[in-house]
C-alpha positions, -999 to +999 in steps of 0.1 A: +473+293+076+508+306+080+512+341+094+542+362+085+533+392+106+509+406+132+492+439+135+510+465+157+494+500+151+485+528+127+504+559+117+492+592+102+514+619+087+510+655+098+527+685+081+509+713+100+516+701+135+514+667+152+495+679+182+468+696+162+461+666+140+464+643+170+438+662+190+414+661+160+417+623+155+416+616+192+383+633+195+369+617+163+379+581+172+375+583+210+411+580+221+434+597+246+465+616+235+501+613+249+530+635+240+567+634+246+595+654+228+590+648+191+563+622+196+525+622+196+504+591+200+467+584+204+460+558+230+431+535+238+422+506+261+444+483+240+479+487+225+466+477+190+444+508+191+475+531+192+479+556+164+511+575+159+510+610+145+543+614+125+557+648+115+565+651+078+578+681+058+556+675+027+521+688+025+492+666+012+491+668-026+470+639-038+440+618-026+449+594+002+452+558-010+446+547+025+418+562+046+399+556+078+362+547+082+347+560+114+314+560+133+297+593+143+265+604+159+263+634+135+282+649+106+278+683+123+298+669+153+328+662+130+325+696+113+326+712+148+359+695+154+374+709+121+364+684+095+351+694+060+324+676+041+335+666+006+305+644-005+274+639+016+257+605+018+223+620+008+239+633-024+258+601-034+233+575-022+261+557-003+259+549+034+287+572+043+298+609+040+332+616+026+351+641+047+385+657+051+405+662+083+421+696+091+451+687+068+428+675+039+432+638+046+401+620+034+380+597+057+345+583+056+319+589+083+290+565+090+262+580+111+250+556+137+221+556+161+230+563+197+225+527+208+250+516+181+277+542+189+308+525+204+333+543+225+361+534+200+348+546+167+374+534+141+359+504+122+378+502+089+409+510+069+403+513+032+430+507+007+428+520-029+441+494-054+448+487-090+440+451-083+420+447-051+418+409-053+456+405-056+463+430-029+438+414-005+452+380-012+488+392-005+479+408+027+458+378+037+488+356+033+509+381+054+484+384+082+472+348+081+435+355+073+411+345+045+398+370+020+361+379+020+347+386-015+313+398-026+291+387-055+292+412-083+313+436-063+349+445-072+362+450-036+375+426-010+378+426+027+401+411+054+382+404+086+400+397+119+433+408+104+439+428+136+432+420+172+402+444+170+371+421+164+354+449+144+382+465+124+383+455+087+408+461+059+389+469+028+406+468-007+388+488-034+395+495-070+405+530-082+414+542-117+442+565-108+478+553-102+496+557-069+515+590-067+539+598-039+542+585-004+510+575+015+501+596+045+485+567+063+502+534+069+502+505+094+530+489+115+534+452+120+553+428+143+573+406+119+607+397+106+618+415+075+633+387+055+602+365+052+582+396+042+608+403+015+607+367+003+569+370+001+571+400-023+576+431-002+602+457-012+628+471+012+627+509+015+649+517+045+660+504+079+648+518+112+672+527+140+670+500+167+656+473+144+629+468+119+624+484+084+601+504+062+588+481+034+563+484+006+536+459-005+533+448-042+515+481-051+540+503-034+521+510-002+545+517+027+543+497+059+568+491+087+579+458+103+594+455+137+607+425+156+585+412+184 
């Protein structure tokens, strides 16, 4: 299968301080933190685990259309770090608790037994979609992986779309339209022109090379040479 781009890293927007949000997510996921003037990044054993914390001047106003799925030993541990419970697993019947980070960004927490708790605790990125099948198919073509579907379920998954053997990209249906810019996005290594030819939309160019693009449903991502 042809691959148009490769996974680079993740980015999270912060409007109340890069360092504060970075320290929260570093503790939640199990990453270190590095700072330089104007930059905060979360660092792990591998480069593909890097998460940039980007400063923005707009507060969170609507539900995130991309969110992270993480493992935890206990919901109380996340609350102690500054997270807020939105929907408990025992109330919804689902296998996860919906939470919010200190800036209100939603994420899902899966409680694991101690022998199943990895040191690196990010295991999924969930993407809200109008058409999950079409979105998953488009991203499957970009990243060169097949789409996994489920009988009688409306959501789709891309496995092995990143170098992380465990991380999945999960595309789920939602009724509400996309409003405003996403506060979570991913970066890719890839040339811009083939991505545009495949159906991406150009948003702006980055200094030093690469560009910000949008997928067919308007979700931002960035492509860099390399």
